[in-house]
C-alpha positions as CSV (number, residue, x, y, z in Angstrom):
1,M,-97.9,-53.4,136.3
2,F,-98.6,-50.7,138.8
3,S,-100.2,-47.3,138.6
4,A,-100.0,-44.3,140.9
5,V,-102.3,-41.4,140.9
6,G,-101.8,-38.5,143.3
7,T,-102.1,-34.9,144.2
8,A,-99.9,-32.7,146.2
9,E,-102.3,-32.7,149.1
10,A,-103.0,-36.4,149.1
11,H,-99.4,-37.3,149.5
12,G,-98.6,-34.7,152.2
13,L,-95.9,-32.9,150.3
14,S,-97.7,-29.9,148.8
15,C,-95.0,-27.5,149.9
16,P,-91.4,-28.4,149.0
17,E,-88.8,-27.9,151.8
18,N,-91.5,-28.7,154.4
19,G,-91.6,-32.3,153.4
20,D,-92.6,-34.0,156.6
21,D,-95.2,-31.5,157.7
22,P,-98.7,-32.8,156.8
23,A,-100.4,-30.0,158.8
24,R,-98.8,-27.3,156.7
25,D,-99.3,-29.2,153.5
26,S,-103.1,-29.6,153.9
27,K,-103.5,-25.9,154.8
28,C,-101.2,-24.8,152.0
29,G,-103.3,-26.8,149.6
30,R,-106.5,-25.1,150.7
31,E,-105.0,-21.6,150.8
32,W,-103.3,-21.6,147.4
33,A,-105.2,-24.3,145.6
34,C,-101.8,-25.9,144.9
35,A,-102.8,-29.4,144.0
36,P,-103.2,-30.1,140.3
37,A,-103.7,-33.8,139.6
38,V,-100.7,-35.6,138.4
39,R,-100.8,-39.1,137.0
40,V,-97.6,-41.2,136.8
41,V,-97.8,-44.6,135.2
42,A,-94.8,-47.0,135.1
43,W,-94.4,-50.7,134.6
44,G,-92.1,-53.3,136.1
45,M,-92.3,-56.0,138.7
46,F,-90.0,-58.9,139.3
47,R,-90.6,-61.5,142.0
48,G,-92.3,-58.9,144.3
49,R,-89.7,-56.2,143.6
50,F,-90.7,-53.2,141.6
51,L,-88.2,-52.1,138.9
52,I,-88.9,-48.6,138.0
53,A,-87.4,-48.2,134.5
54,P,-88.0,-45.7,131.7
55,I,-90.3,-48.1,129.9
56,A,-93.2,-45.7,130.0
57,V,-93.8,-42.6,132.1
58,C,-96.8,-40.5,131.3
59,F,-97.8,-37.2,132.8
60,L,-101.3,-35.9,132.8
61,C,-101.7,-32.5,134.6
62,T,-104.9,-30.7,135.1
63,A,-104.9,-26.9,134.7
64,S,-104.7,-24.8,137.8
65,P,-104.8,-21.0,138.0
66,A,-102.8,-21.2,141.2
67,Q,-99.9,-23.5,141.1
68,A,-98.1,-26.4,139.4
69,W,-96.1,-29.1,140.9
70,S,-93.5,-31.5,139.6
71,P,-94.9,-35.0,139.1
72,R,-94.2,-37.8,141.5
73,L,-92.9,-41.2,140.6
74,E,-94.4,-43.8,142.9
75,V,-94.4,-47.5,143.7
76,D,-97.1,-46.9,146.3
77,D,-98.0,-44.4,149.0
78,D,-94.9,-45.3,151.0
79,V,-92.3,-45.5,148.3
80,W,-92.0,-42.5,146.0
81,L,-89.6,-39.9,144.5
82,Q,-90.1,-36.3,143.6
83,L,-87.9,-33.7,142.0
84,G,-88.1,-30.0,142.6
85,F,-86.3,-26.7,141.8
86,L,-85.7,-23.4,143.5
87,G,-84.5,-20.5,141.4
88,Q,-83.9,-16.9,142.6
89,W,-82.8,-14.4,140.0
90,R,-81.5,-11.1,141.4
91,F,-80.5,-7.6,140.3
92,E,-78.5,-5.7,142.8
93,S,-77.3,-2.1,142.7
94,A,-75.1,-0.6,145.5
95,R,-73.7,2.8,146.3
96,G,-70.7,3.4,148.6
97,L,-68.7,0.2,148.0
98,A,-65.0,0.1,148.5
99,G,-63.1,1.2,145.4
100,V,-66.1,3.0,144.0
101,E,-67.0,6.7,144.2
102,N,-69.6,7.3,146.9
103,D,-72.1,8.7,144.4
104,S,-71.6,5.9,141.9
105,W,-74.0,2.9,141.8
106,T,-72.8,-0.6,140.8
107,R,-75.1,-2.8,138.9
108,E,-75.1,-6.6,138.8
109,F,-77.3,-9.5,137.7
110,F,-76.8,-12.9,139.2
111,I,-78.6,-16.0,140.4
112,R,-78.8,-16.0,144.1
113,R,-79.9,-19.6,144.5
114,S,-80.2,-22.3,141.9
115,R,-81.1,-25.5,143.6
116,V,-82.1,-28.9,142.4
117,L,-84.2,-30.7,145.0
118,V,-84.7,-34.4,145.4
119,M,-87.1,-35.8,148.1
120,G,-88.7,-39.1,148.6
121,S,-89.9,-41.9,150.9
122,L,-88.6,-45.4,151.3
123,H,-90.9,-46.5,154.2
124,P,-93.9,-45.0,156.1
125,K,-91.4,-43.8,158.7
126,T,-88.4,-43.0,156.4
127,R,-87.9,-40.0,154.1
128,F,-84.9,-38.4,152.5
129,F,-84.0,-35.1,151.0
130,A,-81.0,-33.8,149.0
131,A,-80.3,-30.4,147.3
132,T,-77.5,-29.1,145.1
133,D,-76.8,-25.4,144.6
134,V,-74.7,-23.1,142.6
135,P,-74.9,-20.0,144.8
136,D,-74.5,-16.5,143.5
137,T,-74.0,-17.7,139.9
138,G,-72.6,-15.0,137.7
139,R,-71.6,-12.7,140.6
140,A,-68.2,-11.0,140.4
141,S,-65.4,-12.8,142.2
142,V,-67.6,-15.8,143.1
143,P,-66.7,-19.2,141.8
144,N,-69.5,-20.9,139.8
145,E,-69.3,-24.3,141.3
146,T,-71.9,-26.9,142.3
147,I,-72.1,-27.8,145.9
148,W,-74.0,-30.4,148.0
149,N,-76.1,-28.0,149.9
150,A,-78.0,-30.7,151.9
151,A,-78.4,-34.4,152.0
152,F,-80.0,-36.4,154.8
153,I,-82.3,-39.3,155.7
154,D,-85.0,-38.8,158.2
155,I,-86.5,-41.6,160.4
156,A,-89.7,-40.9,162.3
157,F,-89.8,-43.4,165.1
158,L,-92.5,-41.4,166.8
159,P,-93.9,-37.8,166.4
160,Q,-92.0,-37.1,169.7
161,F,-88.8,-38.7,168.4
162,K,-87.3,-38.4,164.9
163,V,-83.7,-38.8,163.8
164,K,-82.1,-37.1,160.9
165,I,-78.6,-38.1,159.6
166,G,-76.6,-36.3,157.0
167,R,-75.8,-32.7,156.0
168,I,-78.3,-30.5,157.8
169,L,-78.9,-26.9,158.9
170,V,-77.4,-26.4,162.4
171,P,-80.3,-26.3,164.9
172,F,-79.6,-23.0,166.6
173,S,-82.2,-20.4,165.8
174,V,-85.5,-20.2,164.0
175,E,-83.9,-17.8,161.4
176,N,-81.0,-20.1,160.3
177,R,-83.4,-23.1,160.2
178,S,-85.9,-21.3,158.0
179,S,-86.5,-22.2,154.4
180,S,-84.9,-19.8,152.0
181,A,-87.9,-20.2,149.7
182,S,-90.4,-18.7,152.1
183,L,-88.6,-15.8,153.8
184,L,-90.4,-12.6,154.8
185,G,-87.6,-10.4,153.4
186,I,-85.7,-10.8,150.1
187,D,-83.1,-12.8,152.0
188,Y,-82.1,-13.8,155.5
189,N,-81.1,-11.1,158.1
190,L,-77.5,-11.8,157.1
191,A,-75.9,-9.0,159.2
192,S,-77.1,-10.7,162.4
193,I,-76.5,-14.4,161.7
194,K,-72.8,-15.3,162.3
195,V,-73.2,-19.1,162.1
196,P,-70.0,-20.2,160.3
197,T,-70.1,-22.1,157.0
198,L,-67.7,-25.1,157.6
199,M,-68.9,-27.3,154.8
200,R,-67.6,-25.9,151.5
201,G,-70.2,-23.5,150.3
202,A,-73.1,-25.2,152.2
203,A,-74.1,-22.2,154.3
204,W,-74.9,-22.8,158.0
205,R,-74.8,-26.6,157.5
206,A,-72.8,-29.4,159.0
207,D,-72.6,-33.2,158.7
208,G,-74.0,-35.1,161.7
209,I,-77.0,-36.5,163.4
210,E,-80.0,-34.7,164.9
211,S,-82.9,-35.7,167.1
212,R,-86.1,-33.7,167.1
213,G,-89.7,-34.0,168.1
214,I,-93.0,-32.3,169.1
215,L,-94.0,-32.7,172.7
216,F,-97.1,-31.9,174.8
217,E,-99.5,-31.8,171.9
218,G,-97.4,-29.4,169.9
219,R,-96.5,-27.0,172.6
220,L,-92.8,-27.8,172.7
221,D,-90.5,-28.3,169.7
222,Y,-86.9,-29.6,170.4
223,R,-84.0,-30.1,168.0
224,V,-80.6,-31.2,169.2
225,A,-77.6,-32.3,167.2
226,L,-74.1,-33.8,167.3
227,L,-72.2,-32.4,164.3
228,Q,-68.8,-32.2,162.7
229,G,-67.0,-29.3,164.3
230,F,-64.3,-26.8,163.3
231,P,-61.5,-28.2,161.3
232,R,-57.9,-27.4,162.1
233,P,-57.4,-23.7,161.4
234,P,-54.7,-22.9,158.8
235,L,-52.5,-21.1,161.4
236,E,-48.8,-21.6,161.8
237,D,-47.8,-19.9,165.0
238,V,-50.5,-21.6,167.1
239,E,-50.2,-24.5,169.5
240,F,-52.8,-27.2,168.9
241,R,-54.7,-29.5,171.2
242,W,-54.2,-32.7,169.2
243,G,-56.4,-35.0,171.2
244,A,-59.3,-32.5,171.4
245,S,-62.7,-33.3,170.2
246,T,-63.7,-31.9,166.8
247,L,-67.4,-32.5,167.4
248,R,-69.9,-29.7,167.6
249,Y,-73.0,-29.5,169.9
250,A,-76.1,-27.5,169.0
251,G,-79.7,-27.4,170.0
252,M,-82.8,-25.3,170.2
253,M,-86.2,-25.4,171.8
254,T,-89.4,-23.6,170.7
255,V,-92.5,-23.0,172.8
256,N,-95.6,-22.8,170.6
257,L,-98.7,-20.9,171.8
258,G,-100.1,-21.3,168.3
259,D,-99.5,-23.8,165.6
260,A,-96.4,-26.0,165.7
261,Q,-94.1,-26.6,162.7
262,P,-92.8,-30.2,162.8
263,G,-91.2,-30.1,159.4
264,W,-87.6,-30.1,158.4
265,F,-87.5,-26.3,158.0
266,F,-89.3,-23.4,159.7
267,D,-91.6,-21.2,157.7
268,L,-91.6,-17.6,159.0
269,N,-93.9,-16.4,156.2
270,S,-96.5,-19.1,155.7
271,L,-99.1,-16.9,154.0
272,G,-101.9,-18.3,156.0
273,S,-100.8,-21.9,156.4
274,F,-100.0,-21.4,160.1
275,D,-101.4,-19.2,162.9
276,M,-98.1,-18.9,164.8
277,L,-97.2,-17.4,168.2
278,S,-93.9,-18.9,169.5
279,F,-90.7,-18.1,171.4
280,G,-87.6,-20.1,172.2
281,G,-83.8,-20.2,172.3
282,G,-80.8,-22.1,171.1
283,V,-77.1,-22.8,171.8
284,D,-74.2,-23.7,169.5
285,I,-70.9,-25.0,171.0
286,I,-67.8,-25.5,168.8
287,P,-64.8,-27.0,170.8
288,S,-61.5,-25.4,169.9
289,R,-58.3,-27.2,168.8
290,I,-56.3,-24.2,169.8
291,V,-54.7,-24.5,173.3
292,S,-55.3,-20.8,174.1
293,E,-59.1,-21.2,173.7
294,D,-61.5,-23.9,175.1
295,Y,-64.5,-23.4,172.8
296,S,-66.7,-21.0,170.9
297,L,-70.2,-20.5,172.3
298,A,-73.2,-18.8,170.7
299,V,-76.7,-18.3,172.3
300,S,-79.9,-17.2,170.6
301,L,-83.3,-16.0,171.9
302,F,-86.1,-15.6,169.4
303,A,-89.9,-15.0,169.1
304,F,-92.1,-15.0,166.0
305,L,-95.8,-14.7,165.1
306,E,-98.2,-14.8,162.2
307,Q,-101.8,-14.0,162.9
308,P,-104.9,-12.6,161.1
309,L,-105.3,-8.9,161.4
310,G,-108.4,-7.4,159.8
311,Q,-108.8,-9.1,156.4
312,G,-105.0,-9.5,156.0
313,R,-102.2,-11.2,158.1
314,V,-99.5,-9.7,160.2
315,N,-96.1,-11.3,160.4
316,A,-93.3,-10.4,162.9
317,A,-90.1,-12.0,164.3
318,C,-87.3,-10.9,166.5
319,S,-84.0,-12.6,167.3
320,L,-81.1,-11.8,169.7
321,Y,-77.7,-13.4,169.5
322,R,-74.6,-13.5,171.6
323,W,-71.3,-14.7,169.9
324,M,-68.3,-15.7,172.0
325,G,-65.0,-17.2,170.6
326,Y,-63.1,-17.3,167.4
327,A,-65.2,-19.7,165.3
328,W,-68.0,-17.4,164.2
329,A,-68.3,-15.9,160.7
330,H,-65.6,-13.4,160.0
331,G,-64.2,-13.9,163.5
332,F,-67.1,-11.9,164.9
333,E,-67.4,-11.7,168.7
334,G,-70.2,-9.6,170.2
335,T,-74.0,-9.1,170.0
336,T,-76.4,-9.0,167.1
337,M,-80.1,-8.8,166.7
338,A,-82.8,-8.7,164.0
339,A,-86.4,-7.7,163.9
340,Q,-88.9,-7.8,161.0
341,L,-92.5,-6.9,160.4
342,G,-94.7,-7.6,157.4
343,Y,-98.4,-7.3,156.5
344,L,-100.1,-9.4,153.8
345,I,-102.6,-7.0,152.3
346,P,-106.1,-8.6,151.8
347,G,-107.4,-9.2,148.3
348,E,-105.6,-9.4,144.9
349,I,-104.2,-6.4,143.1
350,F,-102.9,-7.0,139.5
351,G,-103.5,-10.7,139.9
352,G,-101.5,-11.2,143.1
353,R,-101.1,-10.4,146.8
354,W,-98.9,-7.7,148.2
355,Q,-96.8,-7.7,151.4
356,P,-94.8,-4.6,152.6
357,V,-91.9,-5.5,154.8
358,V,-89.7,-3.6,157.3
359,R,-86.5,-5.1,158.8
360,F,-83.9,-3.9,161.3
361,Q,-80.5,-5.4,161.9
362,H,-78.0,-4.5,164.6
363,Q,-74.5,-5.7,165.3
364,N,-72.1,-4.6,168.0
365,E,-68.6,-6.0,167.9
366,Q,-67.1,-6.6,171.3
367,E,-63.5,-5.8,170.5
368,T,-64.2,-2.4,168.9
369,D,-67.5,-1.6,170.6
370,N,-68.6,-0.6,167.1
371,A,-72.4,-0.6,166.8
372,W,-74.0,-0.8,163.3
373,N,-77.6,-0.5,162.4
374,T,-79.2,-1.5,159.1
375,F,-82.7,-0.7,157.9
376,N,-84.4,-2.6,155.1
377,L,-87.6,-1.5,153.3
378,G,-89.2,-4.2,151.1
379,L,-92.3,-5.2,149.1
380,N,-93.3,-8.7,148.1
381,F,-95.7,-9.6,145.3
382,F,-97.0,-13.1,145.3
383,L,-98.4,-14.4,142.0
384,V,-98.6,-18.0,143.2
385,G,-97.5,-17.9,146.8
386,H,-93.9,-18.9,147.3
387,N,-93.9,-20.7,144.0
388,V,-93.9,-17.6,141.8
389,N,-93.1,-14.2,143.4
390,L,-91.3,-10.9,143.0
391,K,-89.5,-9.0,145.8
392,V,-87.8,-5.6,146.1
393,D,-85.6,-4.4,149.0
394,L,-83.8,-1.2,149.8
395,A,-81.0,-1.6,152.5
396,L,-80.0,1.6,154.2
397,N,-76.7,1.8,156.1
398,E,-75.6,-1.7,155.2
399,K,-72.1,-2.5,156.4
400,G,-69.7,-2.8,153.5
401,A,-66.6,-5.0,153.4
402,D,-64.4,-2.1,154.6
403,E,-67.0,-1.0,157.2
404,R,-68.2,1.8,154.9
405,E,-71.9,2.8,154.9
406,T,-73.6,1.5,151.8
407,E,-77.0,1.6,150.3
408,V,-78.2,-1.4,148.3
409,F,-81.2,-1.9,146.1
410,R,-82.2,-5.4,145.3
411,F,-84.9,-7.0,143.0
412,Q,-85.6,-10.7,142.9
413,A,-87.8,-13.1,140.9
414,Q,-88.4,-16.5,142.4
415,I,-89.9,-19.8,141.1
416,R,-90.2,-23.0,143.0
417,F,-91.8,-26.3,142.2
């Protein structure tokens, strides 16, 4: 018989989607009191091998005014399994869409993200993570199908050298490598990020291998990857380079003047878990199989911070992108940028914390020299940090499908455990 008793902090996984980041976990536990005790008892042993079977599993959770976490099934501190869930329910109303009178507002309810998360450990140096998703469930003209959003194994040979194998987010910029559960805005700055989705429905992800690490006592963070590249485009009147490589090369480096983030995902809105001041850049190269083009190249420059200001916290980030070649989302070639600013108001009002947010997104397409600027005004309400929150956002001059000016109001409720 074996027994395992643990808390979120004790096992270094207090915050899902930052699974290998004990620094963030311990701070998150203090800031949000997110460690209710969870007892998991299971039986089974056979010649030194544990057989985890549904003979008896008992959960005993202490009450916590701040947060609840899914229980963890353990063999010991090095072998365990934990389930999680991320749900984002959204209402969206838009004016100025194609086929709709300019003064008419459309209205739509749907589930932006519905993810089942599985994470665990097999060895002190080996962890794994997997997530399914049914993106935009219930949205008009969107198929309601389950996808493998992510699935990888992570081996930490050293803090300076870790290897991740599987379906991963392309290491290109701090924005596209950020967790969707802890964004500053209601969503990513989608107008500026043109990373293509080559794996069916798994946005910005690719299958491959990545090396990453933290150097110089946290001052330098590197992430480089060799990935599955662009498949053969469905074009008829095009000459192909049949022997060409289909592998994709991507990497990014971040210089940290404040706290480092060694986890799987960046957290641009840590709510006090990190004191960040960082800058860096990335590159993404996708070789072409078309004779007329050699490759598609994208370059990113970014900076972000989160620091105390008065009794609250200020949060800011800025990214600049250059997209060259045919491989980027919607065939975009040109320059984009995004900037965002938020302030976490001190104290609680109506039982939670408030955070006003302002965002700006710019895109300039090279072929048409058509510049487009979008402004977003938002407000976040955190009942239990990123585990239970509400967000509203008003987008002004958002670019519609037919390049018409649109205004979009969005409301979102999120739970995560």
